[in-house]
C-alpha positions as CSV (number, residue, x, y, z in Angstrom):
1,X,-8.0,23.6,-28.3
2,X,-10.4,22.0,-25.1
3,X,-8.9,22.9,-21.9
4,X,-9.9,21.2,-19.2
5,X,-10.8,21.9,-15.6
6,X,-8.2,19.5,-14.3
7,X,-5.7,16.9,-15.9
8,X,-4.6,14.8,-13.2
9,X,-1.2,12.3,-14.4
10,X,-1.3,8.5,-13.4
11,X,-4.6,6.0,-13.6
12,X,-3.5,4.2,-10.0
13,X,-6.5,4.5,-7.5
14,X,-5.3,7.8,-5.7
15,X,-5.3,9.1,-9.2
16,X,-8.9,8.1,-10.2
17,X,-10.4,8.5,-6.6
18,X,-8.9,12.4,-6.7
19,X,-10.4,12.7,-9.7
20,X,-13.7,11.9,-9.3
21,X,-14.5,13.8,-6.4
22,X,-13.4,16.4,-8.7
23,X,-16.1,15.2,-11.1
24,X,-18.5,14.6,-8.6
25,X,-18.1,18.4,-7.5
26,X,-18.6,19.4,-11.6
27,X,-15.6,20.0,-12.8
28,X,-14.5,18.6,-16.7
29,X,-11.5,16.3,-15.6
30,X,-8.9,14.6,-17.6
31,X,-7.2,11.8,-16.3
32,X,-4.0,10.3,-18.4
33,X,-2.1,6.7,-18.1
34,X,1.1,6.2,-20.0
35,X,0.3,2.5,-19.6
36,X,-2.8,1.4,-22.2
37,X,-4.2,0.3,-19.2
38,X,-5.3,1.8,-16.1
39,X,-4.9,0.7,-12.5
40,X,-1.0,1.6,-12.0
41,X,-0.4,-1.0,-9.2
42,X,-4.0,-1.5,-8.5
43,X,-4.6,-3.6,-11.4
44,X,-5.7,-7.5,-12.5
45,X,-4.2,-9.1,-15.8
46,X,-4.0,-11.5,-17.8
47,X,-0.4,-12.6,-18.2
48,X,-1.2,-15.9,-18.8
49,X,-3.8,-17.6,-20.9
50,X,-6.8,-18.8,-18.8
51,X,-5.2,-17.0,-15.4
52,X,-6.0,-13.2,-13.7
53,X,-3.3,-12.3,-11.6
54,X,-3.5,-9.1,-9.3
55,X,0.4,-9.1,-11.1
56,X,1.2,-5.8,-8.3
57,X,-1.0,-5.0,-5.2
58,X,-3.0,-8.1,-3.8
59,X,-4.9,-7.5,-1.0
60,X,-7.5,-4.9,0.4
61,X,-7.0,-3.4,3.9
62,X,-6.5,-0.7,3.8
63,X,-8.8,1.5,1.5
64,X,-11.3,3.5,3.1
65,X,-14.9,2.4,3.6
66,X,-16.2,6.4,3.5
67,X,-14.6,6.4,-0.3
68,X,-16.4,3.4,-0.8
69,X,-19.7,4.8,0.3
70,X,-18.7,8.2,-1.1
71,X,-18.6,7.0,-4.9
72,X,-20.8,4.3,-4.7
73,X,-18.5,1.7,-5.9
74,X,-20.5,-1.2,-5.0
75,X,-23.5,-0.3,-7.6
76,X,-20.0,0.0,-10.2
77,X,-18.8,-3.0,-9.8
78,X,-16.5,-3.2,-5.9
79,X,-16.9,-6.6,-3.8
80,X,-14.8,-6.6,-1.3
81,X,-15.3,-10.6,0.5
82,X,-13.1,-11.1,4.2
83,X,-10.0,-13.0,4.3
84,X,-9.7,-16.1,6.6
85,X,-6.8,-16.2,9.0
86,X,-3.2,-16.2,8.2
87,X,-0.5,-18.7,9.3
88,X,3.2,-19.3,9.5
89,X,4.9,-22.6,9.1
90,X,7.4,-23.6,11.5
91,X,10.4,-25.8,10.2
92,X,10.1,-28.1,12.3
93,X,6.5,-29.2,10.8
94,X,4.2,-27.9,12.9
95,X,2.6,-24.5,12.3
96,X,1.5,-21.2,14.4
97,X,-2.2,-20.5,13.0
98,X,-3.8,-16.8,13.4
99,X,-7.7,-17.4,13.1
100,X,-10.5,-15.3,12.0
101,X,-12.3,-16.4,15.5
102,X,-10.9,-14.6,18.6
103,X,-11.2,-17.1,20.9
104,X,-9.9,-19.8,18.5
105,X,-7.2,-17.6,17.4
106,X,-6.2,-17.3,21.6
107,X,-6.7,-21.7,21.8
108,X,-4.4,-21.9,18.8
109,X,-1.5,-19.3,20.6
110,X,-1.9,-20.7,23.9
111,X,-1.0,-24.1,22.3
112,X,2.3,-22.5,21.6
113,X,2.4,-20.4,24.6
114,X,0.0,-19.5,27.6
115,X,1.5,-16.3,28.8
116,X,1.1,-15.6,25.2
117,X,-2.0,-16.5,24.9
118,X,-2.7,-14.2,28.2
119,X,-0.9,-11.4,26.4
120,X,-2.6,-11.7,23.3
121,X,-5.4,-10.4,24.7
122,X,-3.5,-6.9,25.7
123,X,-1.5,-6.7,22.4
124,X,-4.5,-6.5,20.6
125,X,-6.3,-4.0,22.9
126,X,-3.6,-2.3,22.3
127,X,-3.2,-1.9,19.3
128,X,-6.3,-1.2,18.4
129,X,-6.7,1.4,20.5
130,X,-3.5,3.2,17.9
131,X,-5.1,1.8,15.2
132,X,-8.9,4.0,16.3
133,X,-6.6,7.3,17.1
134,X,-4.9,7.1,13.6
135,X,-7.6,6.2,11.5
136,X,-9.3,9.4,12.8
137,X,-6.8,11.7,10.6
138,X,-6.5,9.5,7.6
139,X,-9.4,11.6,5.8
140,X,-7.9,15.2,6.9
141,X,-5.2,17.2,5.6
142,X,-2.2,17.2,8.0
143,X,-1.9,21.2,9.5
144,X,0.7,22.9,9.0
145,X,3.4,23.3,12.1
146,X,4.7,26.9,10.9
147,X,1.7,28.6,10.2
148,X,-0.4,30.7,11.6
149,X,-3.5,30.3,9.3
150,X,-6.8,29.9,11.6
151,X,-7.2,26.7,9.6
152,X,-4.0,25.2,10.6
153,X,-4.6,26.3,14.6
154,X,-7.7,24.6,14.4
155,X,-6.4,21.7,13.0
156,X,-3.5,21.3,15.0
157,X,-6.1,21.7,18.6
158,X,-8.2,18.5,17.3
159,X,-5.2,17.1,17.0
160,X,-4.0,17.9,20.8
161,X,-7.8,17.0,21.4
162,X,-7.1,14.0,20.2
163,X,-4.3,13.1,22.3
164,X,-5.4,14.2,25.6
165,X,-8.0,12.3,25.0
166,X,-4.8,9.8,26.3
167,X,-3.8,9.5,30.1
168,X,-0.5,10.4,30.1
169,X,1.1,6.9,30.1
170,X,-0.7,7.2,27.0
171,X,0.8,9.2,25.8
172,X,4.3,8.6,26.3
173,X,3.9,4.7,25.3
174,X,2.0,6.4,21.9
175,X,5.4,8.0,21.2
176,X,7.5,5.1,21.9
177,X,5.6,3.4,19.7
178,X,6.6,5.1,16.7
179,X,10.4,4.8,17.6
180,X,10.3,1.5,18.3
181,X,11.1,-1.5,15.9
182,X,8.9,-4.2,15.4
183,X,10.6,-7.0,17.5
184,X,11.3,-4.9,20.7
185,X,7.3,-4.1,20.7
186,X,6.4,-8.1,20.7
187,X,9.1,-8.6,22.8
188,X,7.0,-6.9,25.4
189,X,3.9,-9.0,25.3
190,X,4.9,-12.4,23.8
191,X,7.9,-15.0,24.5
192,X,7.2,-17.7,21.2
193,X,9.4,-17.2,18.7
194,X,6.8,-18.1,16.0
195,X,4.2,-16.1,17.1
196,X,6.9,-13.2,17.3
197,X,8.0,-13.5,13.8
198,X,4.2,-14.3,12.4
199,X,3.2,-10.2,13.8
200,X,6.6,-9.0,13.4
201,X,5.8,-9.8,9.0
202,X,3.4,-6.8,8.4
203,X,5.7,-4.5,9.9
204,X,8.6,-4.9,6.9
205,X,6.3,-5.4,4.2
206,X,7.4,-2.7,1.6
207,X,9.6,-1.6,3.8
208,X,13.9,-1.2,3.6
209,X,13.9,-2.1,7.2
210,X,14.4,-5.5,9.4
211,X,12.3,-6.5,12.2
212,X,15.3,-4.4,14.3
213,X,15.1,-1.0,12.9
214,X,13.7,1.7,14.6
215,X,10.0,2.6,13.2
216,X,8.7,-0.9,12.2
217,X,6.3,-0.7,14.9
218,X,4.1,1.5,13.3
219,X,4.2,0.1,10.0
220,X,2.5,-2.4,11.0
221,X,-0.2,-0.3,12.5
222,X,-0.2,1.3,9.4
223,X,-0.8,-2.7,8.4
224,X,-3.7,-3.5,10.8
225,X,-5.8,0.0,10.6
226,X,-7.6,-1.6,7.5
227,X,-11.7,-2.2,7.8
228,X,-14.1,-4.7,5.9
229,X,-17.4,-4.6,6.1
230,X,-16.9,-2.1,9.8
231,X,-14.4,-4.8,11.1
232,X,-11.4,-3.2,12.3
233,X,-8.0,-4.6,11.2
234,X,-9.7,-6.9,8.7
235,X,-8.0,-8.1,5.4
236,X,-10.1,-8.9,2.3
237,X,-10.1,-9.9,-1.7
238,X,-11.4,-7.7,-4.5
239,X,-13.5,-9.9,-6.5
240,X,-11.7,-9.7,-10.3
241,X,-8.3,-9.4,-8.2
242,X,-7.3,-6.1,-7.5
243,X,-8.1,-4.2,-11.1
244,X,-11.4,-4.2,-9.7
245,X,-10.3,-1.4,-7.1
246,X,-9.0,0.8,-10.0
247,X,-12.2,-0.5,-12.2
248,X,-14.9,0.1,-10.1
249,X,-13.5,4.3,-9.3
250,X,-12.7,4.3,-13.2
251,X,-16.9,3.2,-14.0
252,X,-17.6,6.0,-11.3
253,X,-15.5,9.0,-12.3
254,X,-16.7,8.3,-15.9
255,X,-20.5,8.1,-15.0
256,X,-19.9,11.7,-12.9
257,X,-18.3,12.5,-16.6
258,X,-15.0,12.1,-16.5
259,X,-12.4,11.1,-19.1
260,X,-9.8,9.0,-19.0
261,X,-6.6,9.0,-21.7
262,X,-4.6,5.3,-21.7
263,X,-1.2,5.0,-23.6
264,X,-0.7,8.8,-22.9
265,X,2.5,9.7,-21.2
266,X,2.8,12.7,-19.6
267,X,6.5,14.8,-20.0
268,X,6.3,17.6,-18.2
269,X,3.6,20.1,-16.5
270,X,3.4,23.1,-18.2
271,X,4.9,25.9,-16.1
272,X,4.4,30.2,-17.3
273,X,4.1,33.1,-14.3
274,X,5.0,30.0,-11.7
275,X,1.3,28.5,-12.8
276,X,0.6,24.8,-14.1
277,X,-1.1,25.7,-17.4
278,X,-1.6,22.2,-18.5
279,X,1.0,19.5,-19.8
280,X,2.9,18.3,-23.1
281,X,2.3,14.3,-23.5
282,X,5.5,12.2,-24.5
283,X,4.2,12.5,-28.4
284,X,4.2,15.8,-28.3
285,X,0.9,17.1,-27.7
286,X,-0.3,19.9,-25.4
287,X,-3.3,19.3,-23.6
288,X,-4.2,22.9,-21.1
289,X,-5.9,22.3,-18.0
290,X,-7.1,25.2,-14.3
291,X,-4.9,22.7,-11.9
292,X,-2.6,19.9,-12.1
293,X,-2.5,17.0,-10.1
294,X,-0.2,14.7,-9.8
295,X,-0.5,11.2,-9.1
296,X,2.9,10.3,-9.2
297,X,5.5,9.4,-6.7
298,X,7.8,12.8,-5.0
299,X,10.5,12.0,-6.8
300,X,9.1,11.7,-10.7
301,X,7.2,14.7,-9.9
302,X,9.8,16.9,-9.3
303,X,13.0,14.9,-10.9
304,X,10.6,14.1,-14.0
305,X,7.6,16.3,-14.7
306,X,8.5,19.5,-13.7
307,X,11.2,21.2,-14.6
308,X,13.9,21.8,-12.4
309,X,14.2,25.3,-13.1
310,X,10.5,26.0,-11.7
311,X,11.5,24.4,-8.5
312,X,13.0,26.2,-5.5
313,X,16.6,25.0,-5.0
314,X,15.6,23.5,-1.5
315,X,12.4,21.4,-3.1
316,X,15.0,19.7,-5.4
317,X,17.1,18.4,-2.6
318,X,14.4,17.7,-0.7
319,X,13.1,15.1,-3.5
320,X,16.0,13.9,-4.0
321,X,17.1,13.2,-0.6
322,X,13.5,11.6,-0.5
323,X,13.9,8.2,1.2
324,X,12.0,5.4,-1.6
325,X,14.6,2.5,-1.6
326,X,12.7,-1.1,-3.1
327,X,12.7,-3.6,-1.2
328,X,10.2,-6.4,-2.4
329,X,9.5,-8.8,-5.2
330,X,6.5,-10.5,-6.4
331,X,6.0,-14.1,-7.8
332,X,2.3,-14.9,-9.1
333,X,1.7,-18.4,-10.1
334,X,-0.6,-20.3,-11.7
335,X,-0.9,-24.0,-10.6
336,X,-3.0,-27.3,-12.0
337,X,-4.8,-27.8,-8.6
338,X,-4.4,-27.1,-5.0
339,X,-0.7,-27.8,-3.2
340,X,-1.0,-29.9,-0.5
341,X,0.4,-28.6,3.0
342,X,0.9,-31.2,4.9
343,X,1.7,-29.5,8.3
344,X,-2.4,-28.1,8.5
345,X,-5.1,-30.4,9.9
346,X,-7.4,-31.3,6.7
347,X,-9.9,-29.0,5.3
348,X,-7.9,-26.2,7.9
349,X,-9.2,-22.7,7.1
350,X,-5.6,-21.6,7.1
351,X,-4.8,-21.9,3.7
352,X,-7.8,-19.2,3.0
353,X,-5.4,-16.5,4.8
354,X,-2.2,-15.7,4.4
355,X,0.3,-17.8,4.8
356,X,4.0,-17.7,5.5
357,X,6.9,-19.3,5.9
358,X,9.9,-17.3,7.8
359,X,9.5,-18.5,11.7
360,X,12.1,-16.9,14.4
361,X,12.8,-13.0,14.0
362,X,16.3,-14.2,13.8
363,X,15.5,-15.3,10.3
364,X,13.3,-12.1,9.3
365,X,16.9,-10.0,10.3
366,X,18.9,-11.9,8.4
367,X,17.0,-11.9,5.0
368,X,17.6,-8.0,5.9
369,X,21.0,-8.6,6.3
370,X,21.0,-10.0,2.3
371,X,19.0,-7.1,1.2
372,X,21.4,-5.0,2.5
373,X,24.1,-6.0,1.0
374,X,22.7,-6.3,-2.1
375,X,21.1,-9.8,-2.6
376,X,18.2,-11.3,-2.8
377,X,17.5,-13.6,0.4
378,X,18.4,-16.6,0.1
379,X,16.0,-17.7,2.9
380,X,13.1,-14.9,2.2
381,X,9.9,-13.5,4.3
382,X,6.5,-14.5,1.2
383,X,3.6,-13.8,2.6
384,X,1.5,-16.7,0.0
385,X,-2.0,-16.6,-0.7
386,X,-4.5,-18.5,-3.2
387,X,-7.6,-15.8,-3.8
388,X,-8.6,-18.2,-6.2
389,X,-10.7,-20.4,-3.0
390,X,-12.7,-17.3,-2.7
391,X,-12.9,-16.3,-6.5
392,X,-12.6,-19.1,-8.9
393,X,-13.1,-16.6,-12.1
394,X,-9.3,-15.8,-11.4
395,X,-8.4,-19.5,-12.9
396,X,-10.0,-22.4,-15.3
397,X,-12.1,-24.3,-13.1
398,X,-10.1,-27.0,-11.1
399,X,-7.1,-24.4,-11.3
400,X,-5.6,-21.8,-8.5
401,X,-3.2,-18.7,-9.3
402,X,-1.1,-17.8,-5.7
403,X,0.1,-14.5,-5.2
404,X,3.2,-14.3,-3.6
405,X,5.2,-11.5,-2.0
406,X,8.6,-11.1,-1.2
407,X,11.1,-8.9,1.3
408,X,14.2,-8.7,0.4
409,X,14.8,-8.0,-3.0
410,X,17.6,-6.0,-3.6
411,X,17.2,-2.6,-7.1
412,X,20.0,-3.5,-8.1
413,X,22.5,-6.7,-7.1
414,X,25.9,-7.2,-7.6
415,X,27.2,-6.7,-11.9
416,X,23.5,-5.5,-12.3
417,X,19.9,-8.1,-12.8
418,X,19.5,-10.7,-16.2
419,X,17.4,-13.0,-16.6
420,X,19.1,-15.9,-15.0
421,X,19.4,-13.6,-12.2
422,X,16.0,-12.9,-11.7
423,X,14.8,-16.3,-12.1
424,X,17.4,-17.1,-9.2
425,X,15.7,-14.8,-7.2
426,X,12.3,-17.0,-7.9
427,X,13.9,-20.6,-7.8
428,X,14.2,-19.5,-4.0
429,X,10.8,-18.1,-3.5
430,X,9.5,-21.3,-4.6
431,X,12.4,-23.7,-3.2
432,X,11.1,-22.3,0.4
433,X,7.6,-22.7,-0.3
434,X,8.3,-26.2,-1.3
435,X,9.6,-26.8,1.7
436,X,6.2,-27.1,3.6
437,X,3.9,-28.4,0.7
438,X,5.2,-31.5,-1.2
439,X,2.9,-31.4,-4.1
440,X,3.8,-27.7,-5.0
441,X,6.4,-27.3,-7.6
442,X,5.1,-30.5,-9.8
443,X,1.5,-27.9,-9.8
444,X,3.3,-24.6,-11.4
445,X,2.2,-24.2,-14.8
446,X,3.7,-20.5,-15.0
447,X,5.5,-18.3,-13.0
448,X,6.1,-14.9,-13.3
449,X,8.6,-13.4,-11.3
450,X,9.0,-9.4,-10.8
451,X,12.5,-7.8,-9.0
452,X,12.2,-3.9,-8.1
453,X,13.0,-3.6,-11.5
454,X,9.7,-5.0,-13.1
455,X,7.7,-3.4,-11.2
456,X,9.2,-0.1,-11.7
457,X,9.3,-0.6,-15.4
458,X,5.2,-1.1,-15.2
459,X,3.8,0.8,-12.6
460,X,6.1,3.7,-12.4
461,X,6.8,3.3,-8.6
462,X,10.2,4.3,-8.6
463,X,12.5,1.7,-6.7
464,X,9.2,-0.7,-6.7
465,X,8.5,1.2,-3.7
466,X,4.5,0.1,-3.2
467,X,4.6,3.2,-0.4
468,X,6.1,5.3,-2.7
469,X,8.1,6.6,0.6
470,X,9.2,5.4,3.4
471,X,7.6,5.4,6.2
472,X,8.7,6.5,9.0
473,X,8.8,9.3,11.2
474,X,10.3,11.5,9.5
475,X,8.3,10.8,6.4
476,X,4.9,10.9,8.1
477,X,1.6,13.3,8.0
478,X,3.5,17.3,7.9
479,X,6.8,15.6,6.9
480,X,5.0,13.8,4.4
481,X,6.4,14.4,1.3
482,X,8.6,17.3,2.7
483,X,8.1,19.9,5.3
484,X,5.8,22.8,3.9
485,X,4.2,20.3,1.2
486,X,2.3,18.2,3.0
487,X,-0.8,20.3,2.4
488,X,-1.4,18.5,-1.2
489,X,-0.1,21.9,-3.0
490,X,2.7,21.8,-5.3
491,X,5.4,24.3,-5.3
492,X,3.7,26.7,-8.4
493,X,-0.1,27.8,-8.0
494,X,-2.4,25.3,-9.5
495,X,0.0,22.2,-9.3
496,X,-0.7,19.8,-6.6
497,X,0.2,16.0,-5.5
498,X,-2.5,12.6,-4.8
499,X,-0.1,10.2,-4.6
500,X,0.9,7.9,-2.0
501,X,4.2,10.2,-1.1
502,X,1.4,12.4,0.5
503,X,-0.1,11.9,3.5
504,X,-1.4,8.8,4.9
505,X,0.5,7.0,3.0
506,X,1.2,3.8,0.9
507,X,-1.7,1.0,1.0
508,X,-5.2,0.5,-1.4
509,X,-6.1,3.6,0.8
510,X,-7.9,6.3,-1.6
511,X,-7.4,8.6,1.4
512,X,-4.6,10.8,-0.3
513,X,-6.2,11.2,-3.8
514,X,-9.7,12.6,-1.7
515,X,-7.8,14.4,0.6
516,X,-6.2,16.6,-2.5
517,X,-9.3,16.8,-3.7
518,X,-11.0,18.4,-1.5
519,X,-8.3,21.1,-0.7
520,X,-8.3,21.9,-4.8
521,X,-12.0,22.1,-4.5
522,X,-11.1,24.8,-1.3
523,X,-8.6,27.0,-3.5
524,X,-11.2,26.7,-6.5
525,X,-14.2,27.8,-4.3
526,X,-16.1,24.7,-5.4
527,X,-18.1,22.7,-2.8
528,X,-16.5,19.6,-0.6
529,X,-17.8,16.1,-2.2
530,X,-14.8,14.3,-0.1
531,X,-15.6,12.4,2.8
532,X,-14.1,13.5,6.0
533,X,-13.8,12.2,9.5
534,X,-14.9,15.4,12.0
535,X,-14.2,13.6,15.2
536,X,-15.8,15.9,17.9
537,X,-15.3,19.1,15.8
């Protein structure tokens, strides 16, 4: 029986990234995927004839350009088109448009508040300052604060060096930023209700927290530190849908000699003598490997595919209490044409970007209140995009596809989810959009509605949590997923983690996969093939 150098469990984008860098270093690598297709949540599927849906993840922003270059993903078909602006519609028929061009954007802010137009310059500068600081740690392994190993000491020295570049007041401000709610943070800059609501949305996407919950300011930063064509904070569409990301990485991996097996669900990691030896599939087949890497979230890894007898009691306790609450839903809608939004000027570029329909912090917080009471939000926050304006290959000629990400939707509702309740949740979302687009409903040819239950069933994301664990201070850096396990190594020898449950967290980033590959190659004594931000080392 063949023995591989490494087996990676799960063909999501982080698992494929990890496998590609291991293969690039000359390892014989096998990726195992439970579904009949690759990508995990980074997938494009034709769920309605003629329409290609980005049916889970839906926009590029966080994917690291260093990984794109190192794996030559452009040659393997990945093309990302920058997104043009965003808008929030007001209940009174007006709108706020955050245009791609800075001068136009500032004029639009001044239309709502001259004071906020001046504040926006300071806000943009401050946010980008934190983005640039944090981005320097995305492709680095977190130091272990309890270790006296030279490598950890040097990594802490690097960390401190970056912070000592800040002034004393900036250090205090940065610490406050990590612990503040997004509402309180933004209220230090802006006064307009619609502007506050518009910039708050990114802090609650995928998070079981509300706009007044401490720690949500950082989630905004997590979404803002993307990079498209060198433009920090930019977002973009992958041509062909988000599955193009996974397909390009898989193509690079295969070109490096790697192997992918679909419809091959792992039942358990085989451990003998406190060492991972391979995996057993649900079919009963056993596959041997020198190294086993889990791209599953922390709960599924330690409470699912590992025998509890192979784990320390303290680790089991942490896995059971890891915060990974589902709060999001998704609609994918096939449209017979382009919806009309009367509030916008004719030919407005704002339809090319994110469209939102919640115009006050109060409405955002009330949507969160519904979720806390195990109800889907009657007035939800939605992030709506029509990617076929950029990529007409995703729908038949003259038709469109709309992607709608929804906050908030609970994992369980009172009495349990049924098909009727799922459809009622979808109807609440559609009704909200239709309030601002009179022809929207009549254009709908098909609507696929997903609660956290459907997201988990397809992708394996526990409770449908898109970040594979909350992005709160207690679950970041050397605390992610748990203290003592933040350097991608598992509790037994030759077992590793590379999912978004590890540093630096969720989103279509690729950094956890690349960082884990670096640690595996280090342990195997192989040449490091992964990109890294060396800063001023």
